[in-house]
Backbone as CSV, one residue per row, in Angstrom:
resi,resn,N_x,N_y,N_z,CA_x,CA_y,CA_z,C_x,C_y,C_z
1,MET,112.237,97.624,102.019,112.066,96.470,102.860,113.194,96.409,103.874
2,THR,112.841,95.962,105.073,113.853,95.803,106.092,114.388,94.383,106.075
3,LYS,115.615,94.248,106.533,116.226,92.925,106.571,115.783,92.189,107.824
4,LYS,115.643,90.877,107.709,115.349,90.051,108.873,116.600,89.958,109.733
5,PRO,116.410,89.982,111.059,117.578,89.749,111.901,118.035,88.301,111.742
6,SER,119.299,88.109,111.383,119.800,86.762,111.140,120.208,86.079,112.451
7,ASN,120.508,86.860,113.463,120.939,86.329,114.736,119.703,86.025,115.598
8,PRO,119.557,84.784,116.078,118.380,84.465,116.892,118.329,85.239,118.203
9,ILE,119.474,85.587,118.756,119.498,86.368,119.992,118.952,87.766,119.729
10,LYS,119.307,88.335,118.592,118.792,89.657,118.242,117.286,89.605,118.047
11,ARG,116.790,88.538,117.452,115.351,88.375,117.239,114.615,88.272,118.574
12,TRP,115.178,87.506,119.516,114.569,87.397,120.836,114.598,88.731,121.574
13,ALA,115.656,89.496,121.400,115.753,90.807,122.039,114.672,91.750,121.504
14,ILE,114.446,91.696,120.204,113.414,92.537,119.598,112.038,92.129,120.108
15,LEU,111.776,90.828,120.173,110.479,90.360,120.667,110.288,90.689,122.148
16,SER,111.353,90.633,122.922,111.263,91.006,124.333,110.973,92.491,124.487
17,ALA,111.577,93.300,123.656,111.312,94.737,123.702,109.864,95.034,123.330
18,ILE,109.318,94.303,122.373,107.918,94.477,122.002,107.007,94.130,123.177
19,ALA,107.331,93.058,123.905,106.529,92.669,125.063,106.600,93.719,126.169
20,LEU,107.784,94.260,126.412,107.927,95.309,127.420,107.159,96.563,127.024
21,GLU,107.184,96.887,125.742,106.439,98.042,125.251,104.940,97.846,125.452
22,MET,104.459,96.645,125.185,103.049,96.341,125.363,102.654,96.490,126.837
23,GLY,103.470,95.974,127.727,103.195,96.093,129.153,103.201,97.530,129.624
24,ALA,104.138,98.318,129.130,104.227,99.725,129.535,103.014,100.515,129.057
25,ILE,102.565,100.271,127.842,101.401,100.984,127.312,100.160,100.658,128.126
26,ILE,99.946,99.375,128.407,98.770,98.979,129.181,98.847,99.572,130.589
27,TYR,100.006,99.524,131.216,100.165,100.084,132.557,99.841,101.578,132.578
28,LEU,100.361,102.324,131.615,100.111,103.768,131.576,98.637,104.080,131.368
29,PHE,97.959,103.306,130.523,96.539,103.546,130.308,95.716,103.182,131.548
30,VAL,96.113,102.145,132.282,95.429,101.804,133.529,95.596,102.932,134.539
31,GLN,96.809,103.461,134.652,97.041,104.569,135.574,96.237,105.809,135.175
32,LEU,96.127,106.064,133.878,95.306,107.176,133.402,93.846,106.970,133.792
33,GLY,93.350,105.743,133.634,91.975,105.447,134.013,91.734,105.620,135.495
34,LYS,92.685,105.196,136.319,92.557,105.385,137.766,92.521,106.857,138.125
35,TRP,93.387,107.629,137.487,93.431,109.060,137.774,92.129,109.748,137.340
36,LEU,91.629,109.371,136.164,90.373,109.961,135.703,89.213,109.590,136.627
37,ASP,89.174,108.345,137.095,88.131,107.939,138.027,88.222,108.700,139.340
38,ALA,89.426,108.887,139.829,89.596,109.621,141.086,89.226,111.089,140.924
39,SER,89.462,111.642,139.751,89.215,113.070,139.535,87.778,113.386,139.136
40,TYR,87.167,112.540,138.314,85.885,112.892,137.715,84.748,111.918,137.998
41,ASN,85.024,110.758,138.551,83.992,109.747,138.729,84.024,109.274,140.173
42,ASP,83.019,109.629,140.951,82.990,109.307,142.377,82.708,107.825,142.597
43,GLY,83.748,107.060,142.876,83.604,105.660,143.227,83.378,104.708,142.068
44,GLY,83.242,105.199,140.867,83.015,104.334,139.715,84.314,103.862,139.092
45,LYS,84.201,102.926,138.168,85.370,102.398,137.474,85.216,102.509,135.955
46,LEU,84.374,103.403,135.503,84.117,103.535,134.074,85.374,103.900,133.302
47,TYR,86.082,104.938,133.767,87.279,105.386,133.050,88.391,104.340,133.105
48,LEU,88.485,103.625,134.222,89.483,102.564,134.334,89.236,101.484,133.292
49,ILE,88.003,101.064,133.142,87.669,100.020,132.169,87.899,100.509,130.749
50,LEU,87.444,101.721,130.447,87.607,102.252,129.091,89.080,102.453,128.728
51,CYS,89.853,103.000,129.654,91.269,103.233,129.367,92.040,101.917,129.259
52,THR,91.675,100.931,130.080,92.341,99.637,129.984,92.082,98.990,128.630
53,LEU,90.831,99.019,128.188,90.502,98.456,126.880,91.203,99.208,125.753
54,ALA,91.268,100.532,125.866,91.970,101.320,124.850,93.457,100.984,124.842
55,GLY,94.063,100.827,126.015,95.474,100.482,126.100,95.772,99.121,125.503
56,VAL,94.906,98.143,125.778,95.092,96.806,125.211,94.950,96.850,123.694
57,GLY,93.942,97.572,123.209,93.735,97.678,121.767,94.903,98.342,121.059
58,ILE,95.383,99.439,121.614,96.512,100.152,121.004,97.771,99.294,121.029
59,SER,98.019,98.634,122.166,99.229,97.814,122.250,99.160,96.613,121.312
60,LEU,98.002,95.998,121.156,97.875,94.887,120.216,98.089,95.353,118.779
61,PHE,97.546,96.520,118.449,97.759,97.075,117.117,99.248,97.285,116.847
62,LEU,99.958,97.848,117.824,101.380,98.096,117.640,102.182,96.796,117.573
63,VAL,101.787,95.799,118.351,102.482,94.514,118.315,102.321,93.853,116.948
64,VAL,101.115,93.854,116.418,100.885,93.262,115.095,101.676,94.004,114.024
65,LYS,101.677,95.315,114.116,102.414,96.129,113.140,103.921,95.847,113.213
66,GLN,104.467,95.750,114.419,105.903,95.526,114.572,106.293,94.106,114.186
67,THR,105.472,93.113,114.517,105.811,91.733,114.138,105.681,91.517,112.633
68,ASN,104.739,92.208,111.998,104.664,92.124,110.536,105.912,92.723,109.908
69,ARG,106.389,93.815,110.455,107.612,94.436,109.951,108.815,93.525,110.207
70,LEU,108.801,92.826,111.337,109.905,91.920,111.665,109.938,90.713,110.722
71,ASN,108.768,90.231,110.323,108.705,89.058,109.462,108.836,89.364,107.975
72,SER,108.761,90.625,107.597,108.848,90.933,106.165,110.277,91.083,105.703
C-alpha cells in the first residue's frame, strides 16, 4: 500500500499533474486523428472522432486508476 500525501500542497500538485496528463493524452490522440484523416480519409472526420473518443476513454481510465491509488 502507498502512503497518502499528508501535505495538502503535495496532494494538489499530484492532482494537477493528473489533469495535465489527461490533457496531453487527449491532445495527442486528436492530433493522431487529424493526421490519419489527412493521410487516409479525403475530407472526412472519422479518424478524428474515433481517436478523440479513444483518447478520452484512455485518459479517464488512467485518472480513475491514479486517483484510486492516491486515496488508498
